[in-house]
N, C-alpha and C positions, 0 to 999 in steps of 0.2 A: 390146821388153820390156826392163827397166832391163838391165845386167851385173853382172854378179853381184856386184860390190866397190861400185854405187853401191845396190844391194839394201841392202848388210847397214849402209852408213853410217846410210841412210832408218830401217831398225828400229831402229840405236842412239838415230836420235834422237826417235823414236816413244815408246824405253822411261825417255829423260830426262826427255821432255813428261809423261809418265803419273808419275811420281818428282816429279813439278816440284822439281828439283837444277838451280842451277848462273840461268845465264839465264831459264830456264824456271818460277823458283820461282813467280810471281805468275800462272803460266799456269790461266786457265778453259777447260775443253775447249768449245767448241758442245755444243747438245743432238742426240743421235744416237736412232735405234730402236734400239740394241743395248746388250748389259748382259753382262759379264763375267761367266762361271760356273765352278763348280772341282768337278765332280761327275765322281767315276770311278766305274764299275759291271761287272762281269762277267755276261754274259748268253747267250742263244742267239736266234738270227735267228729269227723266226717267218714273217715276208710280207717282200717285195720289192718295196714302190709303186710307186717308180720307179727311177732309175738314181743319184738323189742321196736315198732315202728310204727308210728300214727302218722295221720293226717289232722292235725286240728285247725280250724278257722277263728282265726284270732276275731271276737267279739266286737273291739274296738274298729279296725281295718276293713275285716272281711276278706281278707285275704287266708287263704292257705297255708299253715306251716307245716314242714317236716318234720317231725321230735322222733331223734331215739332214746332211748332210756339209757340214763346212765348209769355207768358200772357195771351193766348188765350183758347177758351172752344165750340167745335161746338158740335153738334147733332151726337150719337153716330151712325156707320152705326150697318146693320144689322148681324144677324152668325148665324149659325147653328141652335141655341136653341132661337134663337128673333127677332124679328122684328126692321126696323131701324127707329131709330125716328124723329120725323117729323122735315122737315128743310135739315136730314142731304143729302140726295141725291142732290138738290142742291146745296149747301155748294160745293160739290165734285167738282160737275160739275162747279160750277163757277171755281174753282182752273185749271181743266185739263182743259175748255176752252183757258183758259190768261196761264199758263205755262208748259203746256206738248211738251216736245220737245226745251223748249226755254233755252236758256243761263241767268241765275240769279248770285247772287250775295250773300252769304249767311255768315250773321254775326253769329258765336255761343254766345250765352251769358252765361248758364249756366246747367248743370246737376239735375239730383233728381230722388233720389231712389224711386220708389211705389213699392209697395206690401211688404209682407215680414215687416220688420222692422220699417215702414216706417211713416212718423206721418201722423194721420188724413186726416190730407189734402188734401197728396201726396197721400193716399191711393183714396181717392174720387176724384182724376184725373187721377188715374190710371184705376179707375172705371169705370169714362166718356169716355175713351178710349179703352176700351176693352179688358185692360192688366186682365188674370187670377187673379182668388183671391188667396191670401196668395203666389204668387210668386213676387219673387224680381228681378227689372229690373233699367239697370239704364240709365234713358231716357236723349237724349240730345237736347237741347231747343238752336231756336235762330229765326231770323230775314230774311226774303228773301224777296229781292228784286228785279225784273222785271223791263226793259225798258230803257230810254236813256232818259234825258233832261227833259220834261213836262210831257212826257208819263210814268217815273218812276214812280213804286207805290209799296206800302208796304203790303205783300199779306195779314196777317193778318188785317190791317187796311181795307183793298179793303172788306172784310169778315165783319166785325163790321159796316161797311158804309152800307151793305144790309142788313142787320139784320139779318145775319145768323151763326155769331159767339156770345158770348158773355166775356167780360172780366175777367180773373182772381182778385178776389180780395188778392192781394200778405198779407202775415203777413208782420211788419214792417223789418223782416229780414231778407225776404229771398229774392232771387236775382230776377231782371225781364226785362223785354224787355227794350231796350236804349230808344225804342220810346214810352213808357207807356204812355207822356200825349198825343202824337196825338191817341191813341187808346182811351182812355178816352174820347177826344173827338170825337171821330168818334161813337162809340157806344153811346154817350148823342144825337148827329146826329140822330142816326138811330132811338134810342126812340122816338125824337118829330115828327118824319116824319111816325113812327110806320111802319117800314117795318119788311115786314116777319115773324118771332115769337113775334116780338113786337108789332103785329096792331091783328085785330080781324079777318081777315081771315086767315083760316085754310089751313096750308097746301095740296098741290092740295094730290091724293091717288093715291098709284102707281096702273096702272091696264096693268101688261105686261102678256102675252101669252108665259111660257118658253118653249120653244121647244126642248132647250136644255139638259133638265134632263132626268135622266134613266127614259127607258119606254115611251118615246113619240115619235118612231118614228110613230105611225100610224096618230100623229098630224101634226108630223113636214111632212111627203108626203099628207097629205088633204090639207098642206098650199103651197105646191108647187107650183099650178097652178097658185095663185097671185102672188110669188115673180117672175116666168116667165114671166108675163103680163107685170108685171112692169116696167121689164127692167133692167138698171142700178138704185140702188138704196143706199140711202149713209147710214150707220152707225156706229158703236164706238165699236173698241176691246176692249171690257171690259177685261179679259183675254185671256191669252196665254197658252193651254192647253197643247199644243205640239208644235214640230216645225212646223206642219204642221197640226193642229186642231187648231179653236180657237174658242173662244163663243163671238160674235159679236151681240150689241144690235140698232135693227134696230126701232127707232121712229116712223116716217111716218104709219108703217104695223103693230108697239106694239106687238113686235117681241123680244125676245132675241134666237139664234139660233144659234150651233155650226158648223162651216164651213171649210173645205179644197179646198186648189188649187186643179182643176181640177187634178187629171195624175199624181201630185208629189206624192213621198214615200221619205220621211228623214229620216233616221238615227233613229235607238227603244233607247228608253233609256232601260234597263236595272230591267226586275221587278220577285221579287222572287217566286217561286212556292203557290198559295193558293186558297182556297177553289174550290179545283178539278182541277184549270186550271193549264198547264206547265209553268216550266220559261222561263222568256222571255230574252234570249240571251242580254248584251248591245253590242251596235254597234256602232264604232269608230264615231268619232265629233257629236257625239246625242250633246252633249253639247254643240258645238257651233254654229249647227245650231239654236237650243231653243233661243243662247244669240243672232244671227243674228238677227229672228223673231220679239223681245218681243224688241230692239233696235229699229228697225224701224216700230211697230204696233201698240205694245202696247198703248191702251188709245188714239191712233190717227183717225181721221175722216177717213172715208173709202170707198169708193164705190166700189158693190159687182153688179156683175153680176151672177146669179143661174142658172145652169143646170140641174140638175140633185140633185136627191139625197139616201143617199146608206141605205143598211137593219138598218141600227142601227140610222139613220134618222139625221144623217151629209147632212149639202148641200155641192153642189160640183158645181165650176164654175170659174171664176178667182176675185181676189180683188185686186183693187188699193187703193195709198197712195197718191192723187193730190198734196198736199203739195212738197212731194219729186218726183213726176212723177213716182212711184216704181207700177211695177208689179209683186207682191210677188215671185208669182209661178217661173217667168221666173227669177226671183234675185237669189231664192235658187239654182235653176238648172248652173246658170250663177258663182256663187261661187262655184260649187262643194258640195255642201251640202244636195243634192239629187237625188235624179233620176227618170225616168218618169216610171209610172207602166209598169209591161210586157202588161195589157191587154187596155192601153189606147194607142186611136187612134190619132197619133199627126199630123195627114193630117189634120183634126179641128186646131190646134193649132199650124200653123209650127212655132213663134217666139219659141216655149219652146221646142221642138226640135231641131232647131239653138243655142238655149243656151245650153243644154247639149252636144252639140258636141263640141259646142267650150270649155265648161269646162274639157271634156275627151281627147279632142289634146290637154291640156296642164297638162291633168294626176293631175286637183284637188282637194283634199280632198278625197270623197270618191274615185273617177280614179286613185287614187294614184298607185293603184300596174295594172290601167289596161294595155294590152298587144294587140297591136292591130292584131284584124287576119290575117294569112298567107292565100297565095290563097288553095283554097278550101276551107275556110272554113266555108264557107255559107250555103255549104251544110250541114255541120255539124248543124248547127245551124239549120237549116230547120227541119231538122230530130229530134229535139229535142236530141243530143247526140254530142259523141264529136269524135275526129278524131281517124285514127288507132294509135294503143297501149296508148291510154288513157283508165283509170279504171274510171269506172263508179260504185255509189252506184243505186241499180235498186231493181223497186219490178215487181214480173211477173205477170200481169192481165188477159192474155188469155193462156192459150193453145191448141192449132188447132188439131194440131198431133203432132210428133215427129220432124218436120223438119221445124215445122211454130209457134212462140208465139209471144206474146206482150209486152211489158214494158214502164212502165215510171219511169222516172228519177228520185229520193227517196230524191236529194239534188232541185229540181224545185218550187222554194214558187206557182209557180201556181196551181201546182195539187191542196194545200189546201185552196187558196183560191176559184177557182170555188168549192167546195166542201163545203163550207164557204155560199157562195152568192144563192147557190142552196137549203141548208139548211132553208137560211131565206128568199125564196119564200113560198107562200099559194099558188102555183098552185092546190091545189086540191079545192080552188073555186074558180079559176081563168074556165071560160067558155070555151068548146074546140076551137081548130080550127074548123072553120067556112070554110075557102076557101080551096079548095083541093092544097095539096101542091103537089110538083112534084120531079122528081128525083134531086139532089143534094143539095135540100132546107136543112138550118139549123133551129131544133127542138130541142126541150125538151120532151123525151119519156119517160115513166113509166114502169120500169123495173120488172122482176116476182118478186122481191123484196117489192116492193109497192113504193120504191124511185124514184125519177125522176134524168135523168142522159141528158147532153147534147148529141144530136145526130145526126146524117144525114139519111134522105133520099136515100136508093139505089134504091128502085123501087114501084109504086104503082099499086093498085090492086084495082079500084072502079068500077067493075061490076054493083057494086050498088052507085052512089055518097053520097047519104045519107050517109053512113056506109063503107067508105073508109077503106083499109088496107093499110100499108105501110111497106115494107121490113126498117127493122131501121137498124144502122151500127153506135155502142155507142166509138165515136171516141175516151173516154181517157181512153176505158179502152179494144180494141178490136174487142168485141163481138156483136153478131150479134141476132135479133127474130125480130120476124111478130106481129107488135102493133094494135091496133084496132085506128080510131078517134079519139075516145074517151080519150085513155090516150097519146095523141101525145099536145104539147102547141107549141106557138112560142116563140123564141129564144130572150131573152133582147139584147139589141145591147153590153151590155160590154162586155156577155159571148160572144156573139158570135163573139168579136174581137180576140181572144184570141185563137191562134193555139191549133190544139189536141196535147194532152197528151199522145198517144198509140202509141209509135213507134214499126216495125214488128223489128221481129230480127231472126235468128235461130241461132244455136251450129255450131261454127266455127270447119273443119277438120272433121266432122263427114255427113253420109250420113243412115237415117234411113229411112223403109218401111212408104209406104203411111198408111192408114187406109183403104184402102180397100186390103191390102198387107198380104200376113201373118207374125205374132206379129206387125205388126203394130196399132193393138190397146195395145198392151201388151205396146209396146215403149212409146205411147203417154199415157198410165197411168202411167207411170213410171216417166216420164218428168213431169205431172201435181203433183207427189209426192214431188220430189226432190225439185220444185220449186212453187209448186200453194198454200201454205199455207198464204203466205202474207209476209212473213219475206224478209228483206233486204238482197242482192244478192251482191256481187265483182263481178261485169264485166268489162271483156279484151277487147276492142276493137279492133279485128286483123285484119279486112277488110270490106270494104265497097261495097254494091251493089247496083244502079242505078236500080230502078223499075219505074212504069207506070202504073198509075191508070188506069181501066177503066170504061167510062160512066162518064157520069155527079156526080160527088163528092165531098165534100168540105172537101178536103184531107182524104178521107177515106183513105187512104195507102201514107204513108211518100211517100216523093222522094227518098228514102234510105231509104236502108234494112242492119240491121248489122250484121255478123255474128261475135259472142261473145263466149267467155270463162266465164263459171258461175264457181265461188265458193261460198260456205255457208259461209267465213269470217273464217272457223275453221284452225287453223292453222298447217299446214302438209295436209290435207284433200285432196283426191281427187276431181280433178273439175269433174262437172255436164256432162260435154260432157266426159270423159273417165269414169264416172259411168255406163254409157248406156253404151259404148260400152262394157267396161267389162262384160256385162252381159248379151253382146250378142246379144243386143237389135237395136243394131247400128252396123256398121262399121266405117272405116279410111276413109275418101273421102280428102287425097293427092293434093291439089292443083297444077297445073301447073308452074314451074319455080320458083317454093317455097322449099328452103334450108332446110338440117335436123336441123337448127339452131335453131329454134323456141323449147323452153321447151313444151308447148301447147304441140303444134305436136308431137312431141316424148310420151307425156303421155300417149294420146290418141292411138299410137303406139303400147306403149309399152300395155296398156288394151287390145287391140283388139289381139296380140301377148297371150297375158294370158287368150282371150274366147277361142281363135284356141285349145290352147292345152287343154282346159278344156271341146269342145265341147258340149258350150250352146247355148243355142236359135242359133240362123244362122245358125251359126257354127255343128249342132247337123249330120246333114249328110255330111261333107264336103262345100267344099270352095264358098260362094254365090256368087261370083263374083268379077271383080277387083276393085282395090282398088281406082284406078287413076278417081278421078273427070271429067278429059276429057273425059274417055273411056264408063263413064256413070257404068252400068251394073244392072240388074234388080231384084227384088224378085217376088219369088214364091207367088202367086194369095190365097186368101185366100180360101177353099174348100167351095163347096155350099151347104155340109149336114154334119150333124155329128160333135162329137168333135174334138179337134185337138188334136193328140196327144204328 
């Protein structure tokens, strides 16, 4: 490096050339890839991209600006196809620890075209900073100063002093940092002291166990006990993957992990269909939620308390930012940018439930269309369906007979969540339940198709305690079977927290024979054929009937049984109720006190008149009984032998 006096002489000559004075009056500068800037602003550092590149939010305009430090070059960070250079991580960490989230003053000094038609020197700088080859970009360079008084420092000078950057040797005609002389002195001092890249010591090799990578779920689960025993662990948020999923580096444990606040669900970003996956619709406020999280936790020092890990290897728990005394999950809920997950047990974190309730009462963001439930709505929520007159989209999952069936609400996201969680569990490799279950216990049982489903024990058969059998009720579908003890497993707490998804129902305004009555099997078969294909049906809630479960059961029967009018959705097509009555396999059950103004009731009445005139089914030998639901009426029993004529 040139001596100090020579440097000042060269700078004086450069100033005279630019001013075109004296012997330089006819000076014509050669073409360069750089241009002078004169732009000063104050802002806050929001991200440290690399050792010499920052994102700064302008305090005046609120716009994020990318600033590359003038006249220095730091080692390149790694990419997908290349490893990071020595000392690159240390350079970025130095700036992160000193600047992230802090106010700075930025003096923009010059721009430079890199790539494309830029000069060889500019192209070399671009390559050093990771710019794609052949692509032209305009980079803005400036000096970043932070602190006040004696604590004030220049970011570029700090890096040079620590031996984590090198000075750029500019051509005589090129623009450069206004603090170039101080930068020269800082680099000379680092070389003399043999700091970092100027010394003989090699850079520390990064040894990090990346638990956030695809396919690392098993390693993440294996590491869970260590994080749980550690209690509160300190880390740094490396990336904000989404509003409720972060990539966090925990140096003490030597791991990088994916982390989500427990129980918090933020609006989803829309994604196009790809690789066999269905498209994900964009939800309102996803961008605002992402910006909220990025502004508060990106590259911040945080404290984690890990509670568990999900099926894809994302750790769950609480995340605090000590600097701002911020609980990320509670902050998102309080801002109306998240909701609690349906399966989350809020009793473990009452502060989250309180934050959600506060946002809901103010109708903030995701709650803007929320309407407080009216009296009686709690019963509808308990049954998993709406109130009287509401139209639902349902899927019938079990037909017991022509008067009783079960359905799932097709719009309920918990149905898909339960299926995904069960599919991710390797229950076949899990040891069978050793302790004897009791009636009412929650469990996961294997059905005839070999798949595992949530269930409740209705009765225990333990004549041989070493080989018990259980009468099982599948709470999300409504069907039952007897299962051996080897086909039963304990249920995960997260799965057990979700309410049963099978809701009992019956056809409104219809009375059909039981399975022991004549035409009962035919009626049940027709109903199963009409609704049992797994297709989505439109269901109108005509009335609701309170029922009571027998014995100790985990909501084996919902508190409310719905009387529905079912339709396939085709325009102008008769309801399932009317089709069953028109076939002569059921009759009208006119409820007491109901007028004739209900279109669904009148449709069933007309279907019965048609069946009576046609003498089909129940009407073959005349009137089978009263139409009044109050009066009842009976059906002939099945004959003990011989075919039915």
